[in-house]
C-alpha positions as CSV (number, residue, x, y, z in Angstrom):
1,X,-29.9,-16.6,26.7
2,X,-32.4,-14.0,25.2
3,X,-29.7,-11.7,23.8
4,X,-29.7,-11.4,20.0
5,X,-26.5,-10.3,18.2
6,X,-26.9,-7.0,16.4
7,X,-26.4,-8.2,12.9
8,X,-29.3,-10.6,13.3
9,X,-31.5,-8.2,15.3
10,X,-31.1,-5.5,12.6
11,X,-31.3,-7.8,9.6
12,X,-33.6,-6.1,7.0
13,X,-37.1,-7.5,6.7
14,X,-38.4,-5.1,4.0
15,X,-36.9,-3.7,0.8
16,X,-36.9,-0.3,2.3
17,X,-34.4,-1.4,5.0
18,X,-31.8,-2.7,2.6
19,X,-28.8,-0.4,2.7
20,X,-26.7,0.6,-0.3
21,X,-28.4,-1.5,-3.0
22,X,-30.9,0.9,-4.4
23,X,-30.7,-0.2,-8.1
24,X,-31.1,-3.9,-7.3
25,X,-34.0,-3.2,-4.9
26,X,-35.7,-1.0,-7.6
27,X,-35.4,-3.6,-10.3
28,X,-36.7,-6.5,-8.1
29,X,-39.6,-4.4,-7.0
30,X,-40.4,-3.5,-10.6
31,X,-40.5,-7.2,-11.6
32,X,-43.1,-7.9,-8.9
33,X,-45.2,-4.8,-9.7
34,X,-45.2,-5.7,-13.4
35,X,-45.6,-9.4,-12.8
36,X,-42.5,-10.2,-14.5
37,X,-40.7,-12.5,-12.1
38,X,-38.1,-14.8,-13.7
39,X,-37.6,-18.4,-12.7
40,X,-33.9,-17.9,-11.6
41,X,-31.9,-15.2,-10.1
42,X,-28.2,-14.9,-9.1
43,X,-27.1,-12.4,-6.5
44,X,-23.4,-11.9,-6.5
45,X,-21.1,-9.7,-4.4
46,X,-18.8,-9.3,-1.3
47,X,-19.9,-10.8,2.0
48,X,-22.2,-8.8,4.2
49,X,-23.8,-6.7,1.5
50,X,-27.3,-8.0,1.8
51,X,-27.5,-10.8,-0.8
52,X,-29.3,-13.4,1.5
53,X,-31.4,-10.9,3.2
54,X,-32.5,-9.5,-0.2
55,X,-33.3,-13.1,-1.4
56,X,-35.5,-13.7,1.6
57,X,-37.3,-10.3,1.3
58,X,-37.9,-11.0,-2.5
59,X,-39.2,-14.4,-1.8
60,X,-41.5,-13.1,0.9
61,X,-42.8,-10.4,-1.4
62,X,-43.2,-12.8,-4.4
63,X,-45.6,-14.9,-2.3
64,X,-47.3,-12.0,-0.5
65,X,-51.1,-12.1,-1.2
66,X,-51.4,-8.3,-1.3
67,X,-48.1,-6.6,-2.2
68,X,-48.1,-2.8,-2.0
69,X,-46.1,-1.0,-4.6
70,X,-43.5,-4.0,-4.7
71,X,-43.2,-4.4,-0.9
72,X,-44.8,-7.3,1.0
73,X,-47.8,-6.3,3.1
74,X,-46.7,-8.1,6.2
75,X,-50.2,-8.8,7.3
76,X,-51.4,-11.6,5.0
77,X,-51.1,-15.3,5.9
78,X,-48.1,-15.9,3.7
79,X,-46.2,-13.0,5.2
80,X,-47.2,-14.0,8.8
81,X,-46.0,-17.6,8.3
82,X,-43.0,-16.9,6.0
83,X,-40.3,-18.0,8.5
84,X,-41.8,-21.5,8.8
85,X,-43.4,-21.8,5.3
86,X,-42.8,-25.2,3.6
87,X,-42.7,-23.4,0.3
88,X,-39.6,-21.5,1.1
89,X,-36.6,-23.8,1.0
90,X,-33.2,-22.6,2.0
91,X,-30.1,-24.5,1.1
92,X,-26.5,-23.9,2.3
93,X,-24.5,-25.1,-0.7
94,X,-21.4,-25.1,1.4
95,X,-22.6,-28.2,3.3
96,X,-25.2,-29.5,0.9
97,X,-23.2,-29.4,-2.3
98,X,-23.3,-32.9,-3.6
99,X,-25.2,-34.4,-6.5
100,X,-27.5,-36.4,-4.2
101,X,-28.6,-33.1,-2.4
102,X,-29.5,-31.6,-5.7
103,X,-31.3,-34.7,-6.9
104,X,-33.4,-34.6,-3.9
105,X,-34.2,-30.9,-4.6
106,X,-35.2,-31.8,-8.2
107,X,-37.4,-34.5,-7.1
108,X,-39.2,-32.2,-4.6
109,X,-39.4,-29.3,-7.1
110,X,-42.0,-31.0,-9.1
111,X,-44.4,-30.9,-6.2
112,X,-46.7,-28.0,-6.3
113,X,-46.4,-25.4,-3.4
114,X,-48.5,-26.2,-0.3
115,X,-49.7,-22.7,0.5
116,X,-48.1,-19.9,-1.5
117,X,-48.1,-19.0,-5.2
118,X,-44.6,-20.4,-5.7
119,X,-42.1,-22.8,-4.3
120,X,-39.0,-20.8,-3.8
121,X,-35.5,-22.2,-3.4
122,X,-32.9,-19.9,-1.9
123,X,-29.4,-21.5,-2.4
124,X,-26.6,-19.7,-0.5
125,X,-23.0,-19.9,-1.5
126,X,-23.9,-21.7,-4.7
127,X,-20.3,-21.7,-6.0
128,X,-19.5,-24.5,-3.4
129,X,-21.6,-27.0,-5.4
130,X,-19.7,-29.8,-7.1
131,X,-19.5,-30.1,-10.9
132,X,-22.0,-33.0,-11.0
133,X,-24.4,-31.1,-8.7
134,X,-24.3,-28.1,-11.1
135,X,-25.1,-30.4,-14.1
136,X,-28.1,-31.8,-12.2
137,X,-29.3,-28.4,-11.3
138,X,-28.9,-27.3,-14.9
139,X,-31.4,-29.7,-16.1
140,X,-34.1,-28.1,-13.8
141,X,-33.1,-24.5,-14.8
142,X,-33.4,-25.4,-18.5
143,X,-37.1,-26.6,-18.0
144,X,-38.3,-25.4,-14.5
145,X,-41.9,-26.0,-13.4
146,X,-44.0,-22.8,-13.5
147,X,-44.4,-22.8,-9.8
148,X,-40.6,-23.0,-9.0
149,X,-38.3,-20.0,-8.6
150,X,-34.5,-20.3,-7.7
151,X,-32.7,-17.4,-6.0
152,X,-29.0,-18.2,-5.8
153,X,-26.3,-16.2,-3.8
154,X,-22.5,-16.3,-4.1
155,X,-19.4,-14.4,-3.1
156,X,-17.4,-16.1,-5.8
157,X,-19.2,-15.8,-9.2
158,X,-16.1,-16.8,-11.1
159,X,-16.7,-20.4,-9.9
160,X,-20.3,-20.6,-11.1
161,X,-20.5,-22.3,-14.5
162,X,-21.3,-20.2,-17.5
163,X,-24.2,-22.5,-18.3
164,X,-25.8,-21.6,-14.9
165,X,-25.0,-17.9,-15.4
166,X,-26.7,-17.7,-18.7
167,X,-30.0,-19.1,-17.3
168,X,-30.2,-16.5,-14.5
169,X,-31.0,-12.8,-14.0
170,X,-27.9,-11.6,-12.4
171,X,-27.7,-8.7,-9.8
172,X,-24.4,-7.5,-8.6
173,X,-24.3,-6.3,-5.0
174,X,-21.8,-3.5,-4.4
175,X,-19.8,-2.8,-1.3
176,X,-21.8,-0.5,0.9
177,X,-20.4,3.0,0.9
178,X,-18.7,4.6,4.0
179,X,-21.5,7.1,4.3
180,X,-24.3,4.5,4.2
181,X,-22.3,2.3,6.8
182,X,-21.8,5.3,9.1
183,X,-25.5,6.2,8.9
184,X,-26.6,2.6,9.8
185,X,-24.1,2.3,12.6
186,X,-25.2,5.5,14.1
187,X,-28.8,4.4,13.8
188,X,-28.1,1.2,15.6
189,X,-26.2,3.0,18.3
190,X,-29.1,5.3,18.8
191,X,-31.5,2.4,19.1
192,X,-29.3,0.4,21.5
193,X,-28.3,3.4,23.5
194,X,-24.6,2.8,22.6
195,X,-22.3,5.7,23.3
196,X,-19.8,6.2,20.6
197,X,-17.7,9.0,19.2
198,X,-18.0,10.0,15.5
199,X,-14.4,9.1,14.6
200,X,-15.1,5.6,16.1
201,X,-18.1,5.3,13.9
202,X,-15.9,6.2,10.9
203,X,-13.2,3.6,11.7
204,X,-15.8,0.8,12.3
205,X,-17.2,1.7,8.8
206,X,-13.8,1.7,7.3
207,X,-12.7,-1.6,8.9
208,X,-15.8,-3.5,7.7
209,X,-14.7,-2.9,4.1
210,X,-18.2,-2.3,2.8
211,X,-19.9,-5.1,4.7
212,X,-22.7,-4.1,7.0
213,X,-22.7,-7.5,8.8
214,X,-19.0,-7.1,9.7
215,X,-19.7,-3.5,10.9
216,X,-22.4,-4.6,13.2
217,X,-20.3,-7.5,14.4
218,X,-17.5,-5.1,15.3
219,X,-19.9,-2.8,17.0
220,X,-21.4,-5.6,19.0
221,X,-17.9,-6.7,20.3
222,X,-16.9,-3.2,21.3
223,X,-20.3,-2.3,22.9
224,X,-19.8,-5.0,25.6
225,X,-16.5,-3.7,26.8
226,X,-17.0,-0.1,28.2
227,X,-19.4,2.8,28.5
228,X,-18.3,4.8,25.4
229,X,-16.6,3.4,22.3
230,X,-13.6,5.7,21.2
231,X,-11.2,5.6,18.4
232,X,-8.4,4.5,20.7
233,X,-10.4,1.4,21.6
234,X,-10.6,0.3,18.1
235,X,-7.0,1.1,17.3
236,X,-6.0,-1.0,20.4
237,X,-8.2,-4.0,19.8
238,X,-8.1,-4.3,16.1
239,X,-4.7,-3.3,15.0
240,X,-6.1,-0.3,13.1
241,X,-4.1,2.9,12.4
242,X,-5.3,6.4,12.6
243,X,-5.5,8.7,9.6
244,X,-3.2,11.2,11.4
245,X,-0.6,8.6,11.8
246,X,-0.7,8.0,8.0
247,X,-0.6,11.6,7.1
248,X,2.3,12.2,9.6
249,X,4.3,9.3,8.0
250,X,3.7,10.7,4.5
251,X,4.9,14.1,5.7
252,X,8.2,12.5,7.0
253,X,8.4,10.8,3.6
254,X,8.0,14.0,1.8
255,X,10.8,15.6,3.9
256,X,13.0,12.6,3.5
257,X,13.3,12.4,7.3
258,X,14.7,8.8,7.5
259,X,15.1,8.9,11.2
260,X,11.4,9.7,11.8
261,X,10.3,7.1,9.2
262,X,12.3,4.5,11.2
263,X,10.8,5.7,14.4
264,X,7.2,5.4,13.1
265,X,7.9,1.8,12.1
266,X,9.3,0.9,15.5
267,X,6.0,2.2,16.9
268,X,4.0,0.2,14.5
269,X,5.9,-3.0,15.5
270,X,5.5,-2.3,19.1
271,X,1.7,-1.9,18.9
272,X,1.3,-5.0,16.7
273,X,-0.8,-3.1,14.1
274,X,-2.2,-4.9,11.2
275,X,0.0,-4.4,8.2
276,X,-2.8,-5.0,5.8
277,X,-4.8,-2.2,7.3
278,X,-1.6,0.1,7.3
279,X,-1.1,-0.7,3.5
280,X,-4.6,0.0,2.6
281,X,-4.8,3.3,4.4
282,X,-1.4,4.3,2.9
283,X,-2.6,3.5,-0.7
284,X,-5.8,5.4,-0.1
285,X,-4.0,8.5,1.1
286,X,-1.4,8.3,-1.7
287,X,-4.3,8.0,-4.3
288,X,-5.8,11.2,-2.9
289,X,-2.4,12.9,-3.4
290,X,-2.2,11.5,-7.0
291,X,-5.6,12.9,-7.8
292,X,-4.7,16.3,-6.3
293,X,-1.5,16.3,-8.4
294,X,-3.5,15.6,-11.6
295,X,-5.9,18.3,-10.7
296,X,-3.3,20.8,-10.1
297,X,-4.3,21.3,-6.5
298,X,-1.1,20.0,-4.9
299,X,2.0,21.9,-3.8
300,X,4.0,19.2,-1.9
301,X,7.1,17.4,-2.9
302,X,5.6,14.3,-4.5
303,X,5.2,13.8,-8.3
304,X,2.6,11.5,-9.9
305,X,5.0,9.0,-11.2
306,X,6.6,8.6,-7.7
307,X,3.2,8.1,-6.0
308,X,2.4,5.4,-8.7
309,X,5.7,3.7,-8.1
310,X,5.1,3.4,-4.3
311,X,1.7,2.1,-4.7
312,X,2.9,-0.6,-7.2
313,X,5.6,-1.6,-4.6
314,X,3.0,-1.8,-2.0
315,X,0.8,-4.0,-4.2
316,X,3.7,-6.3,-4.7
317,X,4.0,-6.7,-1.0
318,X,0.4,-7.4,-0.6
319,X,0.4,-10.1,-3.4
320,X,3.7,-11.8,-2.6
321,X,4.3,-11.4,1.1
322,X,6.1,-14.3,2.6
323,X,5.2,-15.1,6.3
324,X,8.7,-16.0,7.1
325,X,9.7,-12.3,7.0
326,X,8.4,-9.4,9.1
327,X,6.2,-7.5,6.6
328,X,7.0,-4.2,8.2
329,X,10.7,-4.8,7.3
330,X,9.6,-4.9,3.6
331,X,7.3,-2.0,3.9
332,X,10.0,0.2,5.6
333,X,12.5,-0.7,3.0
334,X,10.1,0.4,0.2
335,X,9.6,3.7,1.9
336,X,13.3,4.3,2.7
337,X,14.1,3.5,-0.9
338,X,11.4,5.8,-2.1
339,X,12.9,8.8,-0.4
340,X,15.4,9.1,-3.1
341,X,12.5,9.6,-5.7
342,X,10.9,12.6,-3.7
343,X,11.4,15.9,-5.5
344,X,13.6,18.4,-3.6
345,X,11.9,21.5,-4.9
346,X,9.8,22.3,-2.0
347,X,12.0,21.0,0.9
348,X,13.2,23.7,3.2
349,X,17.0,23.7,2.7
350,X,19.4,23.9,5.6
351,X,21.8,26.7,5.2
352,X,24.9,28.2,6.9
353,X,25.8,31.8,7.0
354,X,29.0,32.8,5.4
355,X,30.5,36.3,6.0
356,X,31.7,37.7,2.6
357,X,33.2,41.2,2.7
358,X,30.6,43.3,4.4
359,X,27.5,41.1,3.8
360,X,26.1,37.9,5.1
361,X,25.1,35.3,2.3
362,X,23.3,32.0,2.5
363,X,25.1,28.9,1.5
364,X,23.2,25.6,1.2
365,X,24.7,22.7,3.2
366,X,26.0,20.2,0.8
367,X,25.8,17.1,3.0
368,X,22.1,16.2,2.4
369,X,22.4,16.4,-1.4
370,X,25.5,14.3,-1.2
371,X,23.7,11.7,0.9
372,X,20.8,11.4,-1.6
373,X,23.4,11.2,-4.3
374,X,25.1,8.4,-2.3
375,X,21.9,6.5,-2.2
376,X,21.5,6.8,-6.0
377,X,25.1,5.8,-6.4
378,X,24.4,2.7,-4.1
379,X,21.4,1.7,-6.3
380,X,23.5,1.9,-9.3
381,X,26.4,-0.1,-7.9
382,X,24.0,-3.0,-7.0
383,X,22.5,-2.9,-10.5
384,X,25.9,-3.1,-12.1
385,X,26.9,-5.8,-9.7
386,X,23.9,-7.9,-10.7
387,X,24.7,-7.6,-14.3
388,X,28.2,-8.8,-13.8
389,X,27.6,-11.7,-11.5
390,X,24.6,-12.9,-13.6
391,X,26.8,-12.9,-16.6
392,X,29.7,-14.6,-14.9
393,X,27.3,-17.3,-13.4
394,X,26.1,-18.0,-17.0
395,X,29.6,-18.4,-18.3
396,X,29.9,-21.8,-16.7
397,X,26.4,-22.6,-15.5
398,X,26.1,-26.3,-14.6
399,X,23.1,-28.4,-13.6
400,X,25.1,-30.7,-11.4
401,X,26.6,-27.9,-9.5
402,X,23.2,-26.3,-9.3
403,X,21.7,-29.4,-7.8
404,X,24.5,-29.7,-5.2
405,X,24.2,-26.1,-4.2
406,X,20.4,-26.4,-3.9
407,X,20.8,-29.4,-1.6
408,X,23.3,-27.3,0.6
409,X,20.9,-24.5,0.6
410,X,18.0,-26.6,1.9
411,X,20.2,-28.0,4.7
412,X,21.3,-24.6,5.7
413,X,17.7,-23.7,6.6
414,X,18.0,-26.0,9.8
415,X,21.4,-24.7,10.6
416,X,21.3,-23.4,14.1
417,X,24.5,-21.4,13.7
418,X,22.8,-19.0,11.3
419,X,21.2,-15.9,12.9
420,X,17.5,-15.4,12.7
421,X,17.8,-12.3,10.4
422,X,19.7,-14.2,7.8
423,X,17.7,-17.4,8.2
424,X,14.7,-15.4,7.0
425,X,16.7,-14.7,3.8
426,X,17.5,-18.3,3.3
427,X,13.7,-19.2,3.6
428,X,12.6,-16.4,1.2
429,X,15.2,-17.3,-1.5
430,X,16.2,-20.0,-3.8
431,X,19.2,-20.9,-6.0
432,X,18.1,-21.0,-9.5
433,X,21.4,-21.0,-11.4
434,X,25.0,-21.8,-10.4
435,X,28.6,-22.3,-11.6
436,X,31.3,-23.5,-9.1
437,X,32.1,-19.8,-8.3
438,X,28.7,-18.0,-8.7
439,X,25.1,-18.5,-7.7
440,X,22.0,-16.6,-8.6
441,X,19.4,-16.3,-5.7
442,X,15.7,-15.5,-6.6
443,X,13.2,-13.9,-4.1
444,X,9.6,-13.0,-4.7
445,X,10.1,-9.3,-3.8
446,X,12.6,-7.0,-5.3
447,X,12.9,-5.2,-2.0
448,X,14.0,-8.5,-0.3
449,X,16.6,-9.0,-3.1
450,X,18.0,-5.5,-2.6
451,X,18.2,-6.1,1.1
452,X,20.2,-9.4,0.6
453,X,22.6,-7.7,-1.8
454,X,23.2,-4.8,0.6
455,X,24.0,-7.3,3.4
456,X,25.7,-9.8,1.1
457,X,29.2,-9.7,2.8
458,X,27.7,-10.6,6.3
459,X,25.3,-13.0,4.6
460,X,28.0,-14.8,2.8
461,X,30.3,-15.0,5.8
462,X,27.6,-17.2,7.5
463,X,26.8,-19.5,4.7
464,X,30.1,-19.9,2.8
465,X,31.7,-22.4,5.2
466,X,29.0,-24.9,4.0
467,X,30.0,-24.7,0.3
468,X,33.0,-26.5,-1.3
469,X,34.2,-23.3,-3.0
470,X,34.2,-19.6,-2.4
471,X,30.9,-18.6,-4.1
472,X,29.9,-15.0,-5.1
473,X,26.1,-14.7,-4.7
474,X,23.7,-12.1,-6.2
475,X,20.0,-11.8,-5.5
476,X,17.2,-10.8,-7.9
477,X,13.5,-10.8,-8.0
478,X,11.4,-13.4,-9.6
479,X,10.4,-11.0,-12.4
480,X,14.1,-10.2,-13.0
481,X,14.9,-13.8,-13.1
482,X,12.2,-14.5,-15.8
483,X,13.8,-11.8,-18.0
484,X,17.4,-13.0,-17.5
485,X,16.4,-16.7,-18.1
486,X,14.6,-15.7,-21.4
487,X,17.6,-13.7,-22.5
488,X,20.0,-16.6,-21.6
489,X,17.9,-19.1,-23.6
490,X,17.8,-16.8,-26.6
491,X,21.6,-16.3,-26.5
492,X,22.2,-20.0,-26.3
493,X,19.9,-20.5,-29.4
494,X,21.8,-17.8,-31.2
495,X,25.1,-19.4,-30.1
496,X,26.2,-16.2,-28.3
497,X,28.9,-16.9,-25.7
498,X,29.3,-15.3,-22.3
499,X,32.7,-13.9,-21.3
500,X,33.9,-13.3,-17.7
501,X,33.7,-9.8,-16.5
502,X,35.9,-8.2,-14.0
503,X,34.0,-7.1,-10.9
504,X,36.8,-5.0,-9.6
505,X,35.9,-2.1,-12.0
506,X,33.1,-1.4,-9.5
507,X,35.2,-1.0,-6.4
508,X,35.1,2.9,-6.6
509,X,31.3,2.7,-6.7
510,X,31.0,0.4,-3.6
511,X,28.7,2.0,-0.9
512,X,30.3,3.2,2.3
513,X,30.3,1.0,5.2
514,X,27.4,1.2,7.8
515,X,29.6,2.9,10.4
516,X,30.3,5.8,8.1
517,X,26.8,6.2,7.2
518,X,25.8,6.4,10.9
519,X,28.4,9.1,11.6
520,X,27.0,11.1,8.6
521,X,23.4,10.6,9.7
522,X,24.1,12.1,13.0
523,X,25.4,15.3,11.3
524,X,22.5,15.4,8.9
525,X,19.7,14.9,11.4
526,X,21.4,16.9,14.2
527,X,20.3,14.3,16.8
528,X,22.0,13.8,20.1
529,X,21.6,10.1,19.6
530,X,20.6,7.8,16.7
531,X,19.8,4.2,17.8
532,X,20.6,1.7,15.1
533,X,18.6,-1.5,15.3
């Protein structure tokens, strides 16, 4: 097999070929030109940004017999034999991370270089070394031989001991910009005679997340499948999502078009799109809107604090997502909930025409406003219900009851009579406090807790047969639980007692049943058919 993968074929061999790291390149070349090469360097940054390639080029230039303006000449004996030079030692710390490996290195470092001016050690993924290996290396870095230079690279600088960091010159490699990536991808396509559309180049650059190696690997895979690479190929093969799709969704969100939002998410599920790519693109577009708002160049329906809240909710999903639940369910819930935040000031209002004496006047339809109002009332209802049930649980909270209920909860997770939808709720929540008649459930995400509370009657009907009493449940997020627990401990210390509260006072605020909402939704959206799933 003579084929060489693209990221290896186009790996830089000179400083001039390194993409997107101009500052680092300039500083390293200056060190060579001014003869101020240090004994230890640390290159840090994301994968695929050129750390190892730069280390090799730097090592080659250091030992070059006739460097030209900080660049290796490429013709001297040292340059010609660089790839098999005994004075260039490459070590992969991921597989050679023990103290014995480093001791062998230390013993050899004392030996003078065979051919070049320096013996140069390139240690990749240095953060993988063990503590004892780092300690052994530290002794050499403190008093290195004059002929030895260490160039270390890492994607995880936080794991490198400060004692090592303080003895190195550190260079931070940045993610390569989209423009630089697109230029390089287009260059490689031209060299390899690969046909590709401009939007496909942009999408490959976006998906590579600032890493040129990843970009060329994606290009390599796609180029073997058909004559011309298009955006649709990338969207299909890599679960990516077009910018138009994101903008359309945000338009539906601005218009509070719940039916369309649901339709979009059905399409996402059917295409098996990557939810992480979706979230990143959504956050990127929302950030652009936030900037336009602050600059005064925005005339849409969003407000800055609303954009900020949606982004924070997305961030919570990214950080705390539980694989037991469909992530798109959580994301859709966040967007549906956010429709009540969107300002009404620029939404085109539906009107009816009313004949009054001899003139026709416009009269706004009240249904949509009442619908939004009902959403807000619903949110208020569940907030009040939380307060009451948490309070009532704390009135007679009991550790023995809690332990018993937790055991039942764990057993329910293997109960075949519980539907898959509610089983996901069981897996995503835990009982953290209980009395004989009340129990508090905690979930990682607030959106999951809200969904459980909205479906609590159906949920309880499936699980209550396993409990010895009729238990009233309430679900809250992990953050809410920390606050409630701290408040409870403080009240106990101050000898404040909890009194039972009457839940029936909320009866009038209770949200409408699903069937009523479906009938109303048909009127609001004026659709022949709304499919509820």
